[in-house]
C-alpha atoms as a printed R data frame, in Angstrom:
    type eleno elety resid chain resno      x       y      z
1   ATOM     1    CA   MET     A     1 47.836 216.786 27.262
2   ATOM     2    CA   SER     A     2 44.620 217.425 25.354
3   ATOM     3    CA   THR     A     3 42.416 214.673 23.969
4   ATOM     4    CA   ALA     A     4 43.248 215.718 20.402
5   ATOM     5    CA   THR     A     5 46.977 215.537 21.116
6   ATOM     6    CA   LEU     A     6 46.585 212.130 22.747
7   ATOM     7    CA   LEU     A     7 44.663 210.758 19.761
8   ATOM     8    CA   LEU     A     8 47.298 212.105 17.388
9   ATOM     9    CA   PHE     A     9 49.996 210.473 19.513
10  ATOM    10    CA   ILE     A    10 48.174 207.127 19.404
11  ATOM    11    CA   LEU     A    11 47.834 207.253 15.616
12  ATOM    12    CA   ALA     A    12 51.452 208.263 15.093
13  ATOM    13    CA   SER     A    13 52.735 205.630 17.540
14  ATOM    14    CA   ALA     A    14 50.687 202.847 15.973
15  ATOM    15    CA   VAL     A    15 52.621 203.147 12.718
16  ATOM    16    CA   ALA     A    16 55.938 202.559 14.487
17  ATOM    17    CA   ILE     A    17 54.721 199.935 16.953
18  ATOM    18    CA   VAL     A    18 53.018 197.547 14.524
19  ATOM    19    CA   THR     A    19 56.187 197.352 12.414
20  ATOM    20    CA   PRO     A    20 57.927 194.081 13.378
21  ATOM    21    CA   GLY     A    21 60.971 194.696 15.558
22  ATOM    22    CA   PRO     A    22 63.131 192.565 17.874
23  ATOM    23    CA   THR     A    23 60.643 192.416 20.755
24  ATOM    24    CA   VAL     A    24 57.778 191.591 18.391
25  ATOM    25    CA   LEU     A    25 59.774 188.738 16.839
26  ATOM    26    CA   LEU     A    26 60.602 187.476 20.312
27  ATOM    27    CA   ALA     A    27 56.914 187.602 21.231
28  ATOM    28    CA   MET     A    28 55.986 185.497 18.199
29  ATOM    29    CA   SER     A    29 58.795 183.028 18.880
30  ATOM    30    CA   ASN     A    30 57.895 182.828 22.571
31  ATOM    31    CA   GLY     A    31 54.229 182.288 21.773
32  ATOM    32    CA   SER     A    32 55.008 179.481 19.356
33  ATOM    33    CA   ARG     A    33 57.523 177.779 21.657
34  ATOM    34    CA   HIS     A    34 55.890 178.205 25.052
35  ATOM    35    CA   GLY     A    35 52.304 179.359 24.517
36  ATOM    36    CA   VAL     A    36 50.727 182.787 24.870
37  ATOM    37    CA   ARG     A    37 50.484 182.713 28.670
38  ATOM    38    CA   THR     A    38 54.208 182.105 29.171
39  ATOM    39    CA   ALA     A    39 55.028 184.576 26.389
40  ATOM    40    CA   CYS     A    40 53.390 187.276 28.524
41  ATOM    41    CA   TRP     A    41 56.495 187.234 30.713
42  ATOM    42    CA   GLY     A    42 58.507 188.420 27.727
43  ATOM    43    CA   MET     A    43 55.959 191.139 27.051
44  ATOM    44    CA   GLY     A    44 56.322 192.291 30.642
45  ATOM    45    CA   GLY     A    45 60.086 192.571 30.246
46  ATOM    46    CA   ALA     A    46 59.744 194.603 27.055
47  ATOM    47    CA   VAL     A    47 57.173 196.946 28.606
48  ATOM    48    CA   LEU     A    48 59.358 197.465 31.681
49  ATOM    49    CA   ALA     A    49 62.185 198.505 29.367
50  ATOM    50    CA   ASP     A    50 59.810 200.905 27.596
51  ATOM    51    CA   PHE     A    51 58.959 202.555 30.912
52  ATOM    52    CA   ILE     A    52 62.669 203.026 31.584
53  ATOM    53    CA   LEU     A    53 63.221 204.484 28.112
54  ATOM    54    CA   VAL     A    54 60.360 206.958 28.535
55  ATOM    55    CA   GLY     A    55 61.799 207.903 31.912
56  ATOM    56    CA   ALA     A    56 65.189 208.424 30.278
57  ATOM    57    CA   VAL     A    57 63.618 210.735 27.707
58  ATOM    58    CA   ALA     A    58 61.787 212.670 30.406
59  ATOM    59    CA   SER     A    59 65.013 213.117 32.379
60  ATOM    60    CA   GLY     A    60 67.035 214.151 29.331
61  ATOM    61    CA   LEU     A    61 69.215 211.021 29.079
62  ATOM    62    CA   GLY     A    62 68.183 210.596 25.452
63  ATOM    63    CA   VAL     A    63 69.889 213.868 24.638
64  ATOM    64    CA   VAL     A    64 73.010 212.709 26.498
65  ATOM    65    CA   LEU     A    65 73.100 209.496 24.457
66  ATOM    66    CA   ALA     A    66 72.663 211.409 21.224
67  ATOM    67    CA   ALA     A    67 75.604 213.632 22.165
68  ATOM    68    CA   SER     A    68 77.930 210.906 23.488
69  ATOM    69    CA   GLU     A    69 79.820 208.972 20.827
70  ATOM    70    CA   VAL     A    70 81.116 206.402 23.324
71  ATOM    71    CA   ALA     A    71 77.773 205.725 25.043
72  ATOM    72    CA   PHE     A    72 75.987 205.421 21.714
73  ATOM    73    CA   HIS     A    73 78.448 202.884 20.292
74  ATOM    74    CA   VAL     A    74 78.634 200.829 23.488
75  ATOM    75    CA   ILE     A    75 74.852 200.415 23.606
76  ATOM    76    CA   LYS     A    76 74.589 199.909 19.848
77  ATOM    77    CA   TRP     A    77 77.166 197.138 19.620
78  ATOM    78    CA   ALA     A    78 75.949 195.428 22.782
79  ATOM    79    CA   GLY     A    79 72.427 195.380 21.374
80  ATOM    80    CA   ALA     A    80 73.540 194.186 17.935
81  ATOM    81    CA   ALA     A    81 75.659 191.401 19.431
82  ATOM    82    CA   TYR     A    82 72.803 190.195 21.631
83  ATOM    83    CA   LEU     A    83 70.317 190.191 18.749
84  ATOM    84    CA   ALA     A    84 72.779 188.230 16.607
85  ATOM    85    CA   TYR     A    85 73.277 185.750 19.452
86  ATOM    86    CA   LEU     A    86 69.527 185.212 19.849
87  ATOM    87    CA   GLY     A    87 69.128 184.810 16.094
88  ATOM    88    CA   TRP     A    88 71.953 182.276 15.990
89  ATOM    89    CA   LYS     A    89 70.322 180.281 18.800
90  ATOM    90    CA   MET     A    90 67.041 180.211 16.880
91  ATOM    91    CA   LEU     A    91 68.778 179.015 13.729
92  ATOM    92    CA   ARG     A    92 70.627 176.287 15.631
93  ATOM    93    CA   SER     A    93 67.601 175.050 17.537
94  ATOM    94    CA   ASP     A    94 66.867 171.439 16.609
95  ATOM    95    CA   ALA     A    95 64.060 171.293 19.152
96  ATOM    96    CA   ALA     A    96 62.238 173.772 16.942
97  ATOM    97    CA   LEU     A    97 59.127 175.081 18.653
98  ATOM    98    CA   VAL     A    98 58.339 173.287 21.896
99  ATOM    99    CA   LEU     A    99 54.686 172.816 22.705
100 ATOM   100    CA   PRO     A   100 53.650 174.152 26.129
101 ATOM   101    CA   ALA     A   101 52.445 170.694 27.177
102 ATOM   102    CA   ALA     A   102 56.030 169.425 26.889
103 ATOM   103    CA   GLU     A   103 57.154 171.668 29.761
104 ATOM   104    CA   PRO     A   104 55.019 170.820 32.805
105 ATOM   105    CA   GLY     A   105 55.828 172.895 35.889
106 ATOM   106    CA   ALA     A   106 58.455 174.964 34.076
107 ATOM   107    CA   ALA     A   107 56.358 178.018 33.250
108 ATOM   108    CA   ARG     A   108 57.785 180.329 35.931
109 ATOM   109    CA   PRO     A   109 61.543 179.700 35.342
110 ATOM   110    CA   VAL     A   110 61.046 179.854 31.588
111 ATOM   111    CA   GLY     A   111 58.914 182.980 31.936
112 ATOM   112    CA   LEU     A   112 61.553 184.796 33.976
113 ATOM   113    CA   LYS     A   113 64.138 183.942 31.334
114 ATOM   114    CA   LEU     A   114 61.884 185.231 28.560
115 ATOM   115    CA   GLY     A   115 61.173 188.417 30.499
116 ATOM   116    CA   LEU     A   116 64.865 189.123 31.051
117 ATOM   117    CA   ARG     A   117 65.653 188.396 27.414
118 ATOM   118    CA   SER     A   118 63.024 190.819 26.092
119 ATOM   119    CA   PHE     A   119 64.046 193.423 28.671
120 ATOM   120    CA   VAL     A   120 67.684 193.329 27.540
121 ATOM   121    CA   VAL     A   121 66.745 193.416 23.849
122 ATOM   122    CA   ALA     A   122 64.493 196.452 24.303
123 ATOM   123    CA   LEU     A   123 66.906 198.310 26.568
124 ATOM   124    CA   THR     A   124 70.015 197.822 24.407
125 ATOM   125    CA   ASN     A   125 68.422 199.300 21.301
126 ATOM   126    CA   PRO     A   126 69.709 202.888 20.966
127 ATOM   127    CA   LYS     A   127 67.414 203.433 17.987
128 ATOM   128    CA   ALA     A   128 64.430 203.177 20.324
129 ATOM   129    CA   LEU     A   129 65.792 205.748 22.775
130 ATOM   130    CA   LEU     A   130 66.868 208.167 20.055
131 ATOM   131    CA   PHE     A   131 63.500 207.786 18.335
132 ATOM   132    CA   MET     A   132 61.624 208.441 21.564
133 ATOM   133    CA   SER     A   133 63.868 211.423 22.319
134 ATOM   134    CA   ALA     A   134 62.876 213.005 19.014
135 ATOM   135    CA   PHE     A   135 59.275 211.770 18.929
136 ATOM   136    CA   LEU     A   136 57.783 212.078 22.412
137 ATOM   137    CA   PRO     A   137 58.586 215.756 23.160
138 ATOM   138    CA   GLN     A   138 56.472 216.799 20.170
139 ATOM   139    CA   PHE     A   139 53.367 215.750 22.116
140 ATOM   140    CA   ILE     A   140 54.394 217.224 25.468
141 ATOM   141    CA   ASN     A   141 53.090 220.617 26.574
142 ATOM   142    CA   THR     A   142 56.041 222.242 28.341
143 ATOM   143    CA   GLN     A   143 53.713 224.787 29.958
144 ATOM   144    CA   ALA     A   144 51.869 222.032 31.839
145 ATOM   145    CA   PRO     A   145 53.152 219.578 34.496
146 ATOM   146    CA   LEU     A   146 55.467 217.113 32.739
147 ATOM   147    CA   LEU     A   147 55.130 214.045 34.973
148 ATOM   148    CA   PRO     A   148 51.423 213.359 34.270
149 ATOM   149    CA   GLN     A   149 52.009 213.797 30.539
150 ATOM   150    CA   TYR     A   150 54.969 211.412 30.391
151 ATOM   151    CA   ALA     A   151 53.064 208.952 32.589
152 ATOM   152    CA   THR     A   152 50.169 209.066 30.113
153 ATOM   153    CA   VAL     A   153 52.515 208.589 27.174
154 ATOM   154    CA   ALA     A   154 54.234 205.659 28.895
155 ATOM   155    CA   GLY     A   155 50.900 204.025 29.705
156 ATOM   156    CA   VAL     A   156 49.618 204.380 26.148
157 ATOM   157    CA   LEU     A   157 52.845 202.999 24.682
158 ATOM   158    CA   ALA     A   158 52.764 200.079 27.112
159 ATOM   159    CA   LEU     A   159 49.170 199.194 26.215
160 ATOM   160    CA   MET     A   160 49.818 199.425 22.473
161 ATOM   161    CA   ASN     A   161 52.999 197.361 22.760
162 ATOM   162    CA   ILE     A   162 51.243 194.695 24.806
163 ATOM   163    CA   LEU     A   163 48.394 194.432 22.295
164 ATOM   164    CA   THR     A   164 50.843 194.192 19.397
165 ATOM   165    CA   MET     A   165 53.061 191.588 21.071
166 ATOM   166    CA   LEU     A   166 49.982 189.659 22.195
167 ATOM   167    CA   ALA     A   167 48.765 189.512 18.600
168 ATOM   168    CA   TYR     A   168 52.115 188.199 17.368
169 ATOM   169    CA   ALA     A   169 52.415 185.721 20.246
170 ATOM   170    CA   THR     A   170 48.943 184.419 19.417
171 ATOM   171    CA   LEU     A   171 49.948 184.138 15.766
172 ATOM   172    CA   GLY     A   172 52.992 182.114 16.768
173 ATOM   173    CA   ALA     A   173 50.899 179.833 18.973
174 ATOM   174    CA   GLN     A   174 48.429 179.268 16.128
175 ATOM   175    CA   LEU     A   175 51.260 178.431 13.740
176 ATOM   176    CA   VAL     A   176 52.273 175.643 16.122
177 ATOM   177    CA   ARG     A   177 48.873 174.080 15.586
178 ATOM   178    CA   ALA     A   178 49.003 174.619 11.831
179 ATOM   179    CA   PHE     A   179 52.458 173.184 11.191
180 ATOM   180    CA   GLN     A   180 54.312 170.100 12.329
181 ATOM   181    CA   GLY     A   181 57.889 168.844 12.046
182 ATOM   182    CA   SER     A   182 59.871 170.693  9.393
183 ATOM   183    CA   GLY     A   183 57.289 173.468  9.252
184 ATOM   184    CA   LEU     A   184 58.028 174.374 12.864
185 ATOM   185    CA   ARG     A   185 61.766 174.377 12.228
186 ATOM   186    CA   TRP     A   186 61.188 176.588  9.204
187 ATOM   187    CA   LEU     A   187 59.372 179.150 11.346
188 ATOM   188    CA   ASN     A   188 62.188 179.098 13.895
189 ATOM   189    CA   ARG     A   189 64.746 179.696 11.164
190 ATOM   190    CA   VAL     A   190 62.734 182.567  9.694
191 ATOM   191    CA   CYS     A   191 62.588 184.272 13.100
192 ATOM   192    CA   GLY     A   192 66.297 183.660 13.605
193 ATOM   193    CA   SER     A   193 67.201 185.067 10.199
194 ATOM   194    CA   LEU     A   194 65.075 188.164 10.774
195 ATOM   195    CA   MET     A   195 66.687 188.650 14.185
196 ATOM   196    CA   ILE     A   196 70.167 188.495 12.654
197 ATOM   197    CA   GLY     A   197 69.025 190.921  9.959
198 ATOM   198    CA   LEU     A   198 67.850 193.341 12.639
199 ATOM   199    CA   ALA     A   199 71.221 192.956 14.348
200 ATOM   200    CA   GLY     A   200 72.878 193.964 11.082
201 ATOM   201    CA   THR     A   201 70.699 197.034 10.643
202 ATOM   202    CA   LEU     A   202 71.417 198.062 14.231
203 ATOM   203    CA   ALA     A   203 75.162 197.629 13.685
204 ATOM   204    CA   LEU     A   204 74.967 199.873 10.604
205 ATOM   205    CA   TYR     A   205 72.753 202.446 12.310
206 ATOM   206    CA   ARG     A   206 74.233 205.918 12.725
207 ATOM   207    CA   ARG     A   207 73.010 208.909 14.636
208 ATOM   208    CA   SER     A   208 71.698 211.766 12.528
209 ATOM   209    CA   GLY     A   209 74.549 214.110 11.759
210 ATOM   210    CA   ALA     A   210 77.183 211.461 12.515
């Protein structure tokens, strides 16, 4: 992959990555509830899922998903149901956004839970895999070794995703300091509503040509 191609890939990817999606909303919610450090566990789960998705594209599984009606709908509805469930939990949360100081010694168990949650959300989004299947090959030189190119693409995507989620997690943590009481509950309800909205768009999503 040439330097020019890599720069073009970074610019094109930035447009899609900075747009708020499920993992970004989770990062902001995690940052506001548990602090940026604990929210990093969720970022790790999302990035791990991204590596798997890039690997699926490289191995041709994205094409299989695009061609399989059953596989597409199973993943789509599982992802939509899980997003709706997370959104519902946010809306129902009376504890609102819990300050990190209120959870002494609980960082690791909470972090593992956040990591698994973000991993599942990212992995059960067929839109992401179908998008990568159509997007990534445009920047791959088929006449050159594929593994180093896909490894580079995966690394760049991981770094950009981490920076984006870190920014949103930091924003969430700062909002904790800016708001108190009902303001915190309001933020939780906004994140929950957006999550349910994303679940609805995923449920209505159709493959091109379907």
